[in-house]
Each structure stands twice: as structure tokens, then as C-alpha cells.
N, C-alpha and C positions, 0 to 999 in steps of 0.2 A: 269308763265305766261309772264314774262319780257324776259325770255330765248327765248320763241316763238316770242315774239313782236320784239324782236332784230333781229331775222333772218328774219321777214317779213319785216321791215323797211330797212334791208340791200337790201334785193330783190327790193323795191320799189326805194331806192334809185339808184341801179345799172341799172334800167329801165329808170329812170328820175333825172339825176345828177343835182337837185336844192340846193340852201342854204336851203330852207325849209325842204326839206328831210334830209338833213345832220344833221341839228340841232335836228330834230325829232328822227333820229337815235341814235345821241349822248345822248339825254336825256333818251331814253329809255334804252340804255347801262349803263348809269350812275345807273338807278333806278335797273337794273339788278345786278350790281357789289355791291350795296350799301345793297341789300336785302338777297343776297346768295352768299358764297364765290365760290360754285359751279359753278356760272356763268361766272367764269373765263375760262372755257370749251368753251365760246363764241370765244375766241380768236384764237385757231387753227382752230375752225370750220369756222370763217369768211376767215381765209386764205384758207381753201379747196375751199370754195363756190366762192370766188374772182377768183381762177384759173379755177374753172368750168366755170364762166360766160364768161371768155374770150377764153377758150378752146373749148368750145361747141358752134360751130357757123353753123354746117352744119346739114343737115337731119339724117346723120349717123355718128354720133360723133366718132372719134378715136384719140389716142395719138402716138405722135412719137417725137423723140428729136429735130427732126426740126422745129416741130410745137411748142413744149414747148420754144425752144429757139427764134423762132420769134415772140412768143407771150410777153415773157418776156421783149423783148427790144422795144416794141411798146410804142409810147407816150401815148396812151389812158390808157393803164395798169398801167404805173406809175403815171399818172394824177390823175387816180382814188385811187390809194393807197395812196398818199399823202392826198387827201381829205379825205379818210377813218381814215388817223392818226389825222386829226382835228376833226374827230368825237370821237374817242377815248379820245383827249383832253377835249371835253366838257364832256365825262363821268367821267373822272377823276375829273373836277370841281364839278360836281355832288356829288362825293362821298366824297371828302373833305369838301363839305357844309353840307352833311349828318351828318359828324362827328364833325361838328361845329369848323373846321380849327383845333384848338388846340388838339383835340381829335383824329385827323387823326392816329397818331402812332398806335392808338386801333385796327386799321383795320388789321395791320399786324400781330398784337397780336393774333388776332382773327384767322387769315389766318394761322399762325404758329401752333395754336392748332389744327386747322382743319386737317392740314397735318399730324401732329404727331398722331392724334386719327385715321386717315385714314391708317397710318402705323402700328400702334400698334394692332389696331382691336378692338373689341366690341363683348361681348358675345352674341353668336346668337343661334337660334334655328330652327330646319328644321326636321321635320318627327321625332321628339322625340329626336334626336341629338341635341348636343351641339358643338359649336366652337368658339373660340377666333377670328381667322381669317377667319371664314365664309367658304363659298362655291362658286366658280365661276359660278355656275348655280344657284343661290339663287334667283336672281331676275327674271331668266325666269320662275321659279316655282312659285314665287309670283306674277307674272305677270298673268300666266296660270290660276291660282285658286282665285284670286282677281280681275280679270276683267270680266265684263258681257260677256257671250256666244256671244249676236249678234254682239258684237264689234269685236269679232275674226271672227267670219263669214264673216263680212263686209271687213276684210281684205284680207280672202281667195278669197272672190269675186273679189276685187279690182285687185289683180295679175292676176286673171283667165281671165280677161278682160283687162289686161295691154295691148294686141294690139290694143284695141280700142282707145287708147290714141294717138291723133295726136302728130306726131314726132316732132313738133316745140314746143310741150310742155316738152319735155325733161328735159330741165333746171329747170323748176317750181317744177318737180317732185323730182329732186335731191335735190332741196332746201328743201324739206319734209323728204326725206328719210335719208339724209347725218347727219343732226343734231341730228335727232332721234336715229340713229344708234351708232352715236359717242358717244353720252350720256350714251346709254345703255351699250355698251362695256366697256367704262371707269368705269363705276360703278360695271361692273361684275369682274373687279380686284381690287375693293375696298375692304378694309378688315372690313368694316362697313356694316352688314348684319341685319339690325334692322327693316325694313318694306318697303312696296311697295312704302311709300310717298317719298322716296328718287329719284324714277324715275317718278315721276309725271310730271316733265317737256317733257316727250316723248308723253304723251297722247294728247296735242294738236295737234301735227304733224300728228298724226294718225288719228284724227278726220277729218282733212283738207283733208287728202291722201284718206279716204274712202269715202268721200262726192263724189267723181267722179261717182260713181256707178248709181246715179241718172239720169246720162246723157247717160247712156249705150243703144245705138241703136241697136237691133238685126234685124236678116234678115226678119222674118216675124211677122206679127202682132199678131199671137197665141203666139210665143215665149215671144214677148214684154210683152203680157199682163199678162202671167205667171210668167215672171221676176218681174214685177210690184207689182203682187198680194205678191208673196214671199218676196220682200223687205219690203213691208208693213206690212207683219205679223212678220218679224225679229223686224221691229221697235216697233210694239205692245208688242213682247215678252220683248224687252228693256224696255219698259216703265212699264209692268206689274212687272218685277223684283225689277224695282225701287221702285214701290209701296208697294211690300211685306216687304221690308227691312225698311221702313221709320218706326222711324227716326233714326236707328241705322246704319248711313252708314258706319262708321269706320269699323264694324265688317263684313261687307259684303264679303261673299265667295260664287262662283257660284257652280251650282250643281255637278260640277265634283269633288269638296271638300265636298260634302255632305251638303252644305250649312252653314251658320253662326254657327250652332249647332255644327257641325263637323269640323268646321275649325280648332279650337284650337290644332288637332291633327297633322296639318300640319306647320302652323305658328302661333306664339303669337308675344309678345310684341307689338309695336303699330300697327300692322296689326289687333289686336282686340281691346286693351284695353292702353288708355291713360289717364286713369282717368276721362273718360267722364259719367260714370254712377254713381258717387258718389252721385250726386245729388238725382238720382231715388232710391238709397238704404237709403238715408235719409228719402225720402218720405216714402219707405215702413216700415221703423223701426217706424216712427210717427203713421202711419196708423195703425199697429199692437200693438201700445202702448208697444214697446220694449225699455227697459231704459238701460239694462246691455247687453253689447256687446263686443266680441272680433274682432278686424279689422285687415286686411293685405291688404294695399291699395297701388296700383301701380301708385305713383304720389307724387306731391309736395303741393296740397292744404292743407290748414289747416282745418282737418275734422270738427271742431269747427264751421267754419264758415257757415255749413250746419246743424248745430244743434246736431251733433252727439256726444257723450260722450261715448268714448270706450277705451278699453284696448288694447294694442298691443299684435296680436295673437302670443305666444310662441311656440317654437318647439318641445312642447311636447301636449299629449291629454289634453283638457280642457273642462270642461262642460257648456253648455249654448249656445247663439246665436253666430255664428260665420260668418262673412262677410269676403270674401277672393279673391283676384284677380285671375284672370284665369291664370296670369303670373307665381303667387306664386304656384297655384293649379298643374300646369302642370309641373312645375320645370324649369323656365327659366335659372337658374344657379343650380348646383348640390347641394349646400348647401339648396336651396330652395326646391328643391325635397326632400331630406333627411328630411327637417323641418317639413314638410306638409304630408307626405306619409301615416300618420295615419287617414288622411280625407278621404284617398279613399274608406275606408271602409264603409263609411256613404254615404246617398243619399242627396243632396240639396233638401230643403223645396222650395225654390224658386231662382229665378235669375233676376238680374236688367240688362235690356239690355243682352248682351252676354258676359260681362266682369268681372262681380261681382256674385259671387254665395253665398247663403246664408244656412247655416246649422243649425239645432237644435241638439246640440251634447248631448247625454244621455248615461249612463250606462258605463261611464267611469271607467275602472278598478282600484281596491283598490292599486294596484302597482303604476298605473299611478298617482294616487290621492298623494301618498307619496313622489313620485318625484316632483310633483308640490309644496307640501308643503316644501320639503327639498330644492329646488331651491329658493324658495321666503326667507326662512329662511337664507340661504347662503348669499344670496344678502344682506340682511339686516346686518349679522353680519360682512361680509366683508366690507360692507360700513362704518360701525362703525369705523374700524381700517383703514380708509382711502384707502383701496385697493379694487381690485374688484374680485367679485366670478368668478374664471376660469373655475371650474368644481365643480359639485355636485352630489351625489349618495346616496343612500339608503344601509346601510350595514344591511343583514339580520342576521349575527351572532350577532351583538351586539343591533340589532333591532334600531339604531340611525343614524342620517344624517350625512354624511361625505362631508366636505366642503374643497375646495383647493383655497387659497387665496395667491397665490404665493408659499406656501408650504401647505402641507395637514395637517390637524387637526381635531379633533373630536369635536363636540358641543352637 
């Protein structure tokens, strides 16, 4: 939101350079920098937009070396640049006050971590594949499957009727297109591919950009009427899709993805599960009077806060009620996929939202039960010696459990 508002107040300031507009711009910029490190993308975006504002003064804009040279040497350009520097100074004051002055160095610590994280990467999932560095097309795919189809139709219509936009509005359109494209392209080359939420700042620009279609004027009354009806139907489609996903908005996938039920085959992580359905799972367990449960939950909430008493779901078959996150079930990481592959042979008895699946596991084999008992025995025996159980297994020849606590021994 602050990314969009910063561009808006820049546009307003350039139209009317008053102290009021400058102060508002500085305050919004400060809020943007204080709330999100990626808001620093605003700096190069502002530079580009400032140049555009002074370059595009004709009905048919063009660039030339002479034009650039003349523009950069004008008094209005430098005067505006100095005033904008004042706006950034106000923004800096806002950030310093946000961190309560003495805590301001933490801003740079956080920024350093974000830069390291972006460079190192984060385990990502796309179409069943995993990657630490991600894919350059990840956010294009995420946008395509996580965005309501009516919005994409409106984008196409907006470009189709581009020639209907008065040429004097060129600069206004670029103030919408450039910030959105810059942000999207920058994130396409980011190594963190964990959710469409990372490109949410792009959406407000799209909403404003497509809003122009309501002003389209066609040559005949019949065409105009058909167009109006079509736009109305698309808006109804938008409203209906919103109604059917309520209240599970985080897990929304459009029909191209097969809806939220099949979206997990394309994207997981924060595209579906951010721990939002834990409270619903607690309600289900309470309603069905289920007291003993195994759980694998994606999040950091203490499940006890929701009245859930559960054991951590181990990496081997267990009998009983199992609640598991879609991220673990689909295998966000390879070790998770290996851990819970055995659950794929069972059908869930219920689902809370679209992120937590509930199973009632029965008929676990005798061999699996032996492995379970062996693992528990090894953990207890190794723990008594002050070490950790590194490996456990059932020896069919001796019919005994074999544990490895740094060195292999028989118990």
C-alpha cells in the first residue's frame, strides 16, 4: 500500500509543488521504508519517473541526447530534485523515529539480512519441483494462477483500447506501468520464491490502470451497450469468485489451476498455508471429541493456545488421527516428501480450509509398528546416556532393536 501511495504522492507533488504535498510525500515514504525493506525499490523508480515527468512534454514523446541534455540542465529539473531530496529527509526522520532513535542501527541489520536471504535463496516449490534459487518465471506463474480471471481480462481490454486514451494522459499511464513493471521484474530475479504475496505491491497499480475501461467510448450505441454488458458480467464473475472462496482467501486459485483444491499441485508454501487453519482444525477435533492426535503444522503458533494436545507426527507410519499441513504432505522440501510419503496411500477423512488435511490411519503393518517401538526405545535409551538417537532399525535375524547413539549397539 505504501509503495503505491508513495508513487501517487510523487505524482501529486510533481503536478503541484507545494510544501503540503512535499511533507505528505515524505511521511508516506517514511512509512514505506519503515514497514518494508523492499520499499527501497522506490528510490530508482522515483528517479525514472522524475526523468519521465520532464522528458514527456509533447503529444508524441520521444528521447534524444539533445533533449536529455537540455532537460537535465534546466532550473525546474534541479529545483524539483532538491525538493524531493527534502522529501527523502523527512522519510529518514520517520524511519529513525520508528526505530526509537537508538534502535535505528537495527534497520541496517534487517536490511543486511534481507539482502543475504535474497542472494542465498529459499527452498521453493513449483509444479512438483523444488529449488533453493527459484525460477525466473515463478512470479509470472504465481500471478497467472493466483489472480482472478476477470482481473486479467480487464488488463487485456485496457491494452486493447489503449488508443482510446488521450495522448495528454501518457505520463499518468507511465506512473502506473513503470512502478509495477519495475517491482515485478526485480522480484523475478530474486531468489526467494515462496508466495505471490511478495508481488502484492503490483496489484494497486493494476487496479487503477484497468479502471479506465469504464470510460471507453465506442463508435456506435450498440457496440457501447454490448461492451457495458460485458464489463458488468465480468464484474459479477469477479464478485461470485470472491463469494465462493470466502473465508479462505489465502488459498485462492483460479479455475486455470483447478481451483483451491488442486492449487497445491502447482504452488504451496504461503500461497496456501500460513497456519491460518489451525483454529478450524481445533474446532473439528473438539466437535468430534478427538483427544489423541498426531500433527505436522506449518507455522510458529503454540497449538496449546487452541486447546490442541498432540504429538509431533513422526517420519514413519502411525495409527490414529493425523493432522498434516499441505506443505508437508506435498513435500515442500525433499526430507518432508520422504517423511510423509506413506500418507499418500490413505484418503483424508476431512480438510480444514485448504491447508490442513485430517486422516484416520488404521491397518499399519506389523513391521511399521516394530520400527515405531524401536525408534521410541532408542530415543529413551540414548537419552539416558546423554546422547541422541541417530539411527534405529529392527534386526530380523536377532529379532531385536538396533540403535545408533554415536556408535552402534544392541539393546
